[in-house]
C-alpha positions in Angstrom: 117.0 125.9 108.2 120.2 126.3 110.2 118.2 126.9 113.3 116.1 123.8 112.7 119.2 121.6 112.1 120.8 123.0 115.2 117.7 122.2 117.3 117.7 118.6 115.9 121.3 118.2 116.8 120.7 119.1 120.4 117.6 116.9 120.8 117.7 113.3 121.9 115.7 110.7 120.1 114.5 107.1 120.7 114.7 104.9 117.6 111.6 102.7 117.6 111.1 99.7 115.3 108.1 97.4 115.4 107.0 94.3 113.5 104.0 92.1 114.2 102.9 88.8 112.9 99.4 90.1 111.9 98.3 89.7 108.3 98.3 93.5 107.6 101.9 93.7 108.6 103.4 90.9 106.6 104.5 93.1 103.8 106.0 95.8 106.1 109.8 96.0 106.3 111.4 93.7 108.8 112.9 95.0 112.0 116.6 94.7 110.7 115.6 96.6 107.5 113.8 99.3 109.6 116.8 99.7 111.9 119.3 99.9 109.0 117.2 102.5 107.2 116.5 104.6 110.3 120.2 104.6 111.2 121.1 105.9 107.8 118.3 108.4 108.0 119.4 109.6 111.4 123.0 110.0 110.2 121.9 111.8 107.1 119.6 114.2 109.1 122.0 114.7 112.0 119.6 113.1 114.5 121.0 112.1 117.9 119.8 108.5 118.7 120.2 107.7 122.5 118.7 104.3 122.3 117.2 101.8 119.9 113.9 100.2 121.0 112.5 97.1 119.2 109.1 95.5 119.6 107.5 92.4 118.1 103.8 92.9 118.8 100.7 94.1 117.0 99.7 97.8 117.5 96.0 97.1 116.8 95.2 97.3 120.5 96.8 99.2 123.4 99.2 97.5 125.8 102.6 97.1 124.1 105.2 97.0 126.9 108.1 98.5 124.9 105.9 101.4 123.6 104.4 102.1 127.0 107.9 102.1 128.6 109.1 104.5 125.9 106.1 106.9 126.6 106.9 106.8 130.3 110.6 107.6 129.6 109.6 110.5 127.3 107.4 111.8 130.1 110.4 111.7 132.4 112.5 113.7 129.9 115.0 110.9 128.9 114.5 111.9 125.2 112.9 114.7 123.2 111.5 112.7 120.3 111.0 109.5 118.3 112.4 108.2 115.0 110.3 105.6 113.3 109.8 104.2 109.8 106.2 105.5 109.5 103.5 106.6 112.0 101.8 103.2 111.7 104.8 101.7 113.4 103.9 103.8 116.5 100.1 103.2 116.6 97.3 101.5 114.8 94.8 102.2 117.5 93.2 105.5 118.7 94.5 105.2 122.3 98.2 105.0 121.5 97.8 107.5 118.6 96.1 109.9 121.0 98.9 109.5 123.5 101.5 110.6 120.9 99.4 113.6 119.8 98.8 114.6 123.5 102.5 114.4 124.3 103.3 116.6 121.3 100.6 119.1 122.6 102.1 119.3 126.1 105.7 119.4 124.9 106.8 116.0 126.2 107.5 115.0 122.6 109.2 117.9 120.8 109.8 116.2 117.5 108.9 113.1 115.4 110.9 112.0 112.5 109.8 109.5 109.8 111.6 108.7 106.5 108.1 108.0 105.0 106.0 110.8 106.4 106.3 114.5 106.8 105.8 116.0 110.3 106.4 119.4 111.9 105.3 120.4 115.4 102.6 122.8 114.0 98.8 122.6 113.9 99.0 121.4 110.3 101.7 118.8 111.2 99.7 117.4 114.1 96.6 117.2 111.9 98.6 115.3 109.2 99.9 113.0 111.9 96.5 112.4 113.3 95.2 111.6 109.8 98.1 109.1 109.4 97.0 107.4 112.6 93.4 107.4 111.5 94.4 105.9 108.2 96.4 103.1 109.9 93.4 102.3 112.1 91.0 102.4 109.1 93.2 99.9 107.4 93.1 97.5 110.3 89.3 98.0 110.8 88.7 97.4 107.0 90.8 94.3 107.0 88.9 93.0 110.0 85.6 93.7 108.4 86.6 92.1 105.1 87.8 89.0 107.1 84.5 88.8 109.0 82.5 89.3 105.7 84.5 86.5 104.1 83.7 84.2 107.1 80.0 85.1 106.9 79.8 84.3 103.2 81.6 81.0 103.7 79.1 80.1 106.4 76.2 81.0 104.2 77.6 78.7 101.5 77.5 75.9 104.1 81.3 75.8 104.7 82.3 75.7 108.3 84.8 78.7 108.7 86.9 77.2 111.4 88.9 74.2 112.5 87.2 70.8 112.0 86.0 69.0 115.1 87.5 65.6 116.1 86.4 63.0 113.6 87.0 65.4 110.7 90.1 66.8 108.9 90.9 70.2 107.3 92.4 69.6 103.9 93.4 71.5 100.8 92.0 70.4 97.5 93.9 70.3 94.2 92.5 73.7 93.2 93.9 75.2 96.5 90.5 75.4 98.2 90.1 74.6 101.9 87.5 72.0 102.8 86.5 69.6 105.6 86.4 65.8 105.1 85.6 62.8 107.3 88.6 61.4 109.2 88.1 57.7 108.3 90.2 56.6 111.3 88.6 58.7 114.0 85.0 59.2 112.7 83.9 55.6 113.6 85.3 56.1 117.2 83.4 59.4 117.6 80.2 57.8 116.3 80.5 54.9 118.7 81.1 57.3 121.6 77.9 59.2 120.7 75.9 55.9 120.5 77.2 54.8 123.9 76.2 58.1 125.5 72.7 58.0 123.9 71.9 54.8 125.8 72.0 56.7 129.0 74.3 54.0 130.6 77.6 55.9 130.4 78.9 59.0 132.1 80.8 61.8 130.4 84.0 60.6 132.1 83.3 57.1 130.6 83.1 58.6 127.2 86.4 60.5 127.8 88.1 57.2 128.8 86.7 55.4 125.8 88.1 58.1 123.5 91.5 58.1 125.2 91.8 54.3 124.9 91.2 54.7 121.1 93.8 57.5 120.7 91.6 60.6 121.0 93.0 62.7 123.7 94.1 66.3 124.4 97.1 67.5 122.4 100.4 65.9 123.0 103.0 67.8 125.1 106.0 69.5 123.6 108.3 66.8 125.1 106.5 64.2 123.0 104.4 62.7 125.9 100.9 61.4 125.2 97.9 63.6 125.7 95.4 63.3 128.6 91.7 62.3 128.4 89.6 65.2 127.1 88.0 67.2 130.0 84.3 66.8 130.6 83.3 70.3 129.7 85.1 69.9 126.3 83.4 66.6 125.8 80.0 68.2 126.3 80.6 71.3 124.1 82.8 69.9 121.4 81.2 66.4 121.0 77.9 65.8 122.7 76.2 69.1 121.8 78.0 69.8 118.5 75.5 69.8 115.6 78.4 69.4 113.1 78.2 65.6 113.4 74.7 65.4 111.9 75.4 67.9 109.1 74.7 71.3 110.6 77.1 73.7 112.3 77.0 76.6 114.8 78.6 79.9 113.8 78.2 83.2 115.6 75.4 81.8 117.6 73.5 80.8 114.5 72.9 77.3 113.1 73.8 76.8 109.4 73.2 73.9 107.1 76.6 72.4 106.2 77.9 70.9 103.0 80.1 68.4 104.8 79.3 64.7 105.2 77.6 63.8 108.5 78.7 60.8 110.5 75.6 60.4 112.6 71.8 60.8 112.0 69.8 63.6 113.4 67.8 61.0 115.3 70.9 59.8 117.2 71.9 63.4 117.9 68.4 64.1 119.4 68.8 61.1 121.7 72.1 62.4 122.9 70.6 65.8 123.6 67.8 64.2 125.7 70.5 62.5 127.8 72.5 65.7 128.1 69.4 67.6 129.3 68.5 64.9 131.8 72.0 64.7 133.2 72.5 68.4 133.5 72.6 69.7 137.0 73.1 73.3 136.0 69.9 75.5 136.0 70.3 77.6 133.0 69.0 81.2 133.1 68.3 83.5 130.2 71.4 85.4 129.5 70.7 89.1 129.6 73.2 91.1 127.5 75.3 93.7 129.3 76.4 96.0 126.5 78.5 98.5 128.5 80.9 95.9 129.9 84.6 96.8 129.1 83.7 100.4 128.5 84.1 102.2 131.8 86.6 102.4 134.6 86.0 103.3 138.2 87.0 106.9 138.8 88.0 106.1 142.4 90.3 103.1 142.1 90.8 102.8 138.3 89.5 99.2 138.0 87.0 98.1 135.4 83.3 98.4 135.8 81.3 95.1 135.8 77.6 94.4 135.6 75.0 92.1 137.3 71.3 91.5 137.1 69.2 92.4 140.1 65.3 92.2 140.2 65.1 92.2 136.4 67.4 95.3 135.9 71.0 95.6 134.9 73.3 97.4 137.3 76.9 98.5 136.8 79.5 98.6 139.6 83.2 98.6 140.2 84.9 95.2 140.4 86.7 96.5 143.6 89.8 94.5 142.9 92.2 97.1 144.2 94.4 96.0 147.1 95.4 99.5 148.0 92.2 101.6 147.7 89.1 100.9 149.6 86.6 101.6 146.8 83.2 103.0 148.0 81.5 103.3 144.7 77.9 102.0 144.5 75.6 100.7 141.8 74.4 102.6 138.7 71.4 101.4 136.7 71.8 100.8 133.0 69.1 103.2 132.0 70.8 106.0 133.9 74.2 105.1 132.4 72.8 105.0 128.9 71.3 108.5 129.3 74.6 109.9 130.5 76.7 108.2 127.8 74.2 109.4 125.1 74.7 113.0 126.4 78.5 112.6 126.2 78.3 111.3 122.6 76.0 114.1 121.7 78.7 116.7 122.7 81.0 115.5 120.0 78.5 115.1 117.2 78.9 117.1 114.0 76.0 119.3 112.8 74.5 117.8 109.6 74.8 121.1 107.7 78.5 121.2 108.6 79.0 117.6 107.5 77.3 118.2 104.2 79.5 121.3 103.5 82.6 119.4 104.6 81.7 116.5 102.3 81.1 118.8 99.4 84.5 120.4 100.1 86.1 117.0 100.3 84.6 116.1 96.9 86.1 119.2 95.5 89.4 118.5 97.1 89.3 115.0 95.6 88.9 116.5 92.2 91.7 118.9 92.8 93.9 116.0 94.0 93.1 114.0 90.9 94.0 117.0 88.7 97.3 117.6 90.4 98.0 113.9 90.3 97.4 113.8 86.6 99.6 116.9 86.1 102.4 115.4 88.2 102.2 112.0 86.5 102.1 113.6 83.1 105.1 115.7 83.8 107.1 112.7 85.1 106.0 110.5 82.2 107.3 113.2 79.8 110.7 113.1 81.6 110.6 109.3 81.3 109.9 109.5 77.6 112.8 111.9 77.1 115.1 109.4 79.0 113.9 106.6 76.8 114.8 108.6 73.8 118.2 109.3 75.2 118.7 105.6 75.9 117.8 104.9 72.3 120.3 107.5 70.9 122.9 106.2 73.3 122.4 102.7 72.0 122.6 103.9 68.4 125.8 105.7 69.1 127.3 102.6 70.7 126.2 100.4 67.8 127.7 102.9 65.3 130.9 102.7 67.4 130.8 106.5 68.0 131.4 105.9 71.8 133.4 103.4 73.7 131.7 100.5 75.6 132.8 101.8 79.1 131.3 105.2 78.4 128.1 103.6 77.0 127.7 101.5 80.2 128.2 104.4 82.5 125.8 106.7 80.7 123.2 103.9 80.4 123.4 103.2 84.1 122.9 106.9 84.9 119.9 107.2 82.6 118.3 104.0 84.0 118.8 105.2 87.5 117.1 108.5 86.7 114.2 106.6 85.0 113.8 104.3 88.0 113.7 107.3 90.4 111.0 109.0 88.3 108.9 105.7 88.2 109.2 105.4 92.0 108.1 109.1 92.4 105.0 108.4 90.3 104.2 105.3 92.3 104.8 107.1 95.7 102.7 110.1 94.7 99.8 107.9 93.5 99.8 106.0 96.8 100.1 108.9 99.2 98.6 112.0 97.6 94.9 111.2 98.4 95.5 108.5 101.1 94.0 110.8 103.8 90.7 111.5 101.9 88.9 108.2 102.7 89.6 108.2 106.4 88.6 111.9 106.6 85.3 111.1 104.7 84.5 108.2 107.1 85.2 110.3 110.2 82.9 113.1 108.9 80.0 110.6 108.3 80.6 109.0 111.7 80.6 112.4 113.5 77.4 113.4 111.7 75.7 110.1 112.7 76.7 110.5 116.3 73.7 112.5 117.3 71.3 109.9 115.9 73.1 107.1 117.6 73.0 109.0 120.9 69.3 109.3 120.6 68.8 105.7 119.5 68.2 102.6 121.6 70.9 100.4 120.2 73.3 100.1 123.2 75.9 98.1 121.4 76.1 100.7 118.6 76.6 103.3 121.3 79.4 101.3 122.8 81.2 100.9 119.5 81.0 104.6 118.8 82.0 105.5 122.4 85.2 103.4 122.0 86.1 105.4 118.9 85.4 108.7 120.5 86.8 108.2 124.1 88.9 105.1 123.9 89.7 104.1 127.5 88.9 107.6 128.8 85.5 106.9 130.2 85.2 106.8 133.9 82.3 106.4 136.4 82.5 108.2 139.7 79.6 108.6 142.1 77.2 107.5 139.3 78.5 110.3 137.1 80.1 109.6 133.7 83.3 111.5 133.0 84.9 111.5 129.6 87.8 112.9 127.6 87.4 112.7 123.8 90.3 111.7 121.6 91.5 113.7 118.6 89.9 114.7 116.3 86.7 114.2 118.2 87.9 116.6 120.9 87.8 119.4 118.4 84.1 119.0 117.9 83.5 119.1 121.7 85.4 122.4 121.8 83.5 123.9 118.9 80.4 126.0 119.9 77.3 124.3 118.4 75.8 127.6 117.3 79.0 128.8 115.4 78.6 129.2 111.7 80.5 127.0 109.3 83.6 128.8 107.9 84.7 127.5 104.6 88.5 126.9 104.3 90.7 127.0 101.3 91.3 123.2 101.5 91.0 120.3 103.8 94.2 118.5 103.0 96.7 118.4 105.9 
């Protein structure tokens, strides 16, 4: 312990505090609270803070400037470690979490300190940290899925899950339910504009001018100036081709029947569409999806890979936006790219027999955790019961005037403090003891399904899985896919596929 304390005293740490405005972060300690707690923690643990870094940005996706700068400075040796409130302050995405783990592996980060999480620079410590990052990402992904599910259900009920178009208002009912109602002031103006356009005698710019004269413009400026006429493309998309006005609405590319009140008839809307089609000078082509966009970078210049359609086939190529490197990379056909990506995914798949045994072990671990949790809670509750009895005896002694009021108040305060600590220990233990189990279970199932996804034909499904496995580490060089798996997927790639499963004593980090 003396050696460990000495090492900490000689090491230099960055203090990193982060707070975002995202929904999942609203209940997290504010930045001033974090800094105050971390200062006290550093003083108590003898941690040498060389600089305090503050960031107000979500960690759901890579690209935080303060975090990236801190990583660069750690690589240059300006500090030896990081102090943060919890691992989720550092990363909620696989790329940034992978950077932290990698820097620990190569010794650029020698130590990490969290008041709310245990970490040691050991294989077990890194596994625990990785599970903390996985749990943070799982929380964000689950929140996103729940939000999307709620929006889909709202659409299925006929409620438009977005901002009302011009001519309507978003309102809150007395029972605190959001709904959309007709804007009695603007709806007649919108209806008149649609009737004008349906005659075929007015241009889109005429409709924009008519709306502007009647007070329907773009948003007003911050200085209080009036808005400008709505641009033609917005008139077309938001007004002339919007089915909302006759009672339907478009959500995620699908038309739904709405419960809101229409302001025009379907017959009038059809007439408007006829004029729109007749006036359109743009030859529309069937949009062919390009599922691998945003997945690969060019291995020569580092810029993103784009796609285009040639002779009925999809080809991927470098955007060649570099001003310093003359990129010479050619085109790669989608079928060839799909085959190579499938092979890369297959290298990190988990054998099904391994997955079944690991899930069985995880179920056993879950039971053991539940037993230890019950034992711990039972023990603490017994201590709380004993304290309650002491409080009652103390009160009886005070009422019988066996002890003075000052002594009574001091003893009562001490006992209540002990009781509160025990209650917090129970709550903390219940929240953290099995927090790693669900992310671990999800990862095992994803890893087991990887082989089937690699063999399948759903390219979008492959892209989603590839982002989880490789993050931004997929490169295309001379039509060859190169990849570097993130943890814990990298461990599967390193494991021989013919090796027998070796049962461990436990799975908990």
